[in-house]
VMD Tcl script that draws the C-alpha trace (Angstrom):
set ca {
  {84.45 -7.49 51.16}
  {84.05 -9.47 47.95}
  {87.21 -8.89 45.88}
  {85.18 -8.41 42.68}
  {83.58 -5.34 44.34}
  {86.98 -3.57 44.24}
  {86.90 -3.37 40.40}
  {84.37 -3.57 37.58}
  {84.28 -7.31 36.93}
  {82.16 -7.05 33.76}
  {84.32 -4.33 32.23}
  {87.51 -6.23 33.06}
  {86.13 -9.47 31.62}
  {85.07 -7.65 28.45}
  {88.52 -6.11 28.07}
  {90.44 -9.32 28.75}
  {88.39 -11.50 26.41}
  {88.47 -8.85 23.67}
  {92.27 -8.60 24.02}
  {92.56 -12.40 23.87}
  {90.55 -12.42 20.64}
  {92.73 -9.63 19.23}
  {95.90 -11.52 20.18}
  {94.83 -14.62 18.26}
  {93.74 -12.56 15.25}
  {97.14 -10.82 15.16}
  {99.03 -14.11 15.43}
  {96.98 -15.58 12.57}
  {97.58 -12.47 10.46}
  {101.34 -12.73 11.02}
  {101.31 -16.45 10.21}
  {99.35 -15.75 7.01}
  {101.60 -12.82 6.04}
  {104.63 -15.09 6.32}
  {102.97 -17.60 4.00}
  {102.91 -20.25 6.71}
  {100.07 -22.79 6.60}
  {98.42 -24.32 9.63}
  {100.17 -27.59 8.79}
  {103.55 -25.83 8.56}
  {103.08 -24.15 11.94}
  {101.85 -27.36 13.57}
  {104.90 -29.22 12.31}
  {107.28 -26.54 13.61}
  {105.51 -26.54 17.00}
  {105.35 -30.35 17.10}
  {101.57 -30.34 17.69}
  {98.59 -31.61 15.73}
  {97.18 -29.27 13.09}
  {93.84 -29.62 14.91}
  {95.41 -27.84 17.90}
  {96.35 -24.86 15.74}
  {92.93 -24.79 14.09}
  {91.32 -24.95 17.54}
  {93.43 -22.07 18.87}
  {92.61 -20.00 15.81}
  {88.87 -20.69 15.83}
  {88.50 -20.41 19.61}
  {87.55 -24.02 20.30}
  {90.88 -24.68 22.10}
  {91.90 -22.62 25.15}
  {95.64 -22.18 24.63}
  {98.13 -22.09 27.46}
  {100.55 -19.19 27.65}
  {103.34 -21.58 26.64}
  {101.40 -22.64 23.54}
  {100.94 -18.98 22.57}
  {104.66 -18.33 23.12}
  {105.52 -21.32 20.90}
  {103.01 -20.13 18.25}
  {104.55 -16.64 18.28}
  {108.10 -18.01 18.11}
  {107.42 -20.30 15.16}
  {105.30 -17.70 13.32}
  {107.95 -15.01 13.87}
  {105.90 -12.75 16.12}
  {106.79 -10.81 19.24}
  {104.41 -11.48 22.10}
  {104.06 -8.94 24.91}
  {102.46 -10.03 28.17}
  {101.58 -7.31 30.64}
  {100.02 -7.74 34.07}
  {98.79 -4.87 36.21}
  {95.98 -4.30 38.70}
  {92.54 -3.55 37.30}
  {91.27 -0.03 37.91}
  {89.25 0.33 41.10}
  {85.53 0.99 41.05}
  {82.94 0.75 38.33}
  {83.78 1.81 34.81}
  {81.43 3.98 32.81}
  {83.28 3.48 29.53}
  {81.59 0.14 28.94}
  {78.02 1.39 29.19}
  {75.45 0.97 26.46}
  {72.69 3.43 25.80}
  {69.85 1.09 24.90}
  {69.13 -2.52 23.99}
  {67.91 -3.66 20.58}
  {65.08 -6.00 19.98}
  {65.34 -9.42 21.53}
  {67.46 -11.83 19.48}
  {67.34 -15.61 19.47}
  {70.69 -17.37 19.66}
  {71.43 -21.02 19.16}
  {74.03 -22.70 21.35}
  {75.57 -25.96 20.17}
  {77.82 -28.36 22.06}
  {80.34 -30.81 20.66}
  {78.07 -33.76 21.48}
  {75.28 -32.34 19.28}
  {73.12 -30.83 22.06}
  {71.44 -27.60 20.96}
  {69.70 -24.90 22.99}
  {67.88 -21.74 21.90}
  {68.46 -18.64 24.02}
  {66.58 -15.31 24.01}
  {68.94 -12.42 24.54}
  {69.10 -8.64 24.34}
  {71.85 -7.18 22.18}
  {73.21 -3.81 23.38}
  {73.74 -0.71 21.25}
  {76.52 1.74 22.14}
  {76.45 5.51 21.98}
  {77.38 5.36 18.26}
  {74.28 3.23 17.56}
  {76.42 0.14 16.84}
  {75.80 -3.45 17.82}
  {78.78 -5.58 18.89}
  {80.57 -7.83 16.44}
  {81.13 -10.28 19.31}
  {79.55 -10.73 22.71}
  {80.96 -12.69 25.62}
  {78.57 -14.53 27.89}
  {80.18 -14.49 31.29}
  {79.06 -16.63 34.17}
  {80.19 -14.74 37.27}
  {79.61 -17.72 39.55}
  {81.82 -20.12 37.64}
  {84.14 -17.45 36.18}
  {83.80 -18.97 32.72}
  {83.21 -17.09 29.50}
  {81.87 -18.18 26.16}
  {82.33 -16.13 23.00}
  {79.23 -15.41 20.99}
  {79.15 -13.66 17.62}
  {76.32 -11.34 16.64}
  {75.11 -9.85 13.40}
  {76.53 -6.38 12.64}
  {73.15 -4.73 12.03}
  {70.40 -5.95 14.31}
  {67.84 -3.80 12.47}
  {67.97 -6.08 9.42}
  {66.50 -9.53 8.99}
  {70.02 -11.01 9.16}
  {70.15 -13.90 11.62}
  {72.13 -13.67 14.81}
  {74.73 -16.40 15.20}
  {75.76 -17.36 18.71}
}
mol new
graphics top color blue
foreach p $ca { graphics top sphere $p radius 0.5 }
foreach p [lrange $ca 0 end-1] q [lrange $ca 1 end] { graphics top cylinder $p $q radius 0.2 }
display resetview
């Protein structure tokens, strides 16, 4: 049996990446509330300011130790909890219908650009996601993509 069959891989990935985003947002909010600049935090952590900026904007994948150091220097309590994922498929992550096709642009650090057609889901409250995560199940890698709040407008979708 494939181990990913024992739990809802997509739902778990969605939850984990959403929680990771929330964690960073909360750490930044605490740093800001304490009046600490990126440069101040970087100095206290003995890292480059670019590392802090990268953690905060998602371009750097932080280690757990880096997050612990960030929390310590920003004056935040960090809770880490590990438990088994629920068994079976989850229905709480279902979407009722897709919107129109959206075109997303992907850009790499070396300047390469690709255009991607995608379908943006709408939940039962007729909302589109603020963020989407593209998850490659084969490689177990995820990439965060942001979407427009209202896909029924002419507002562009940013990926």
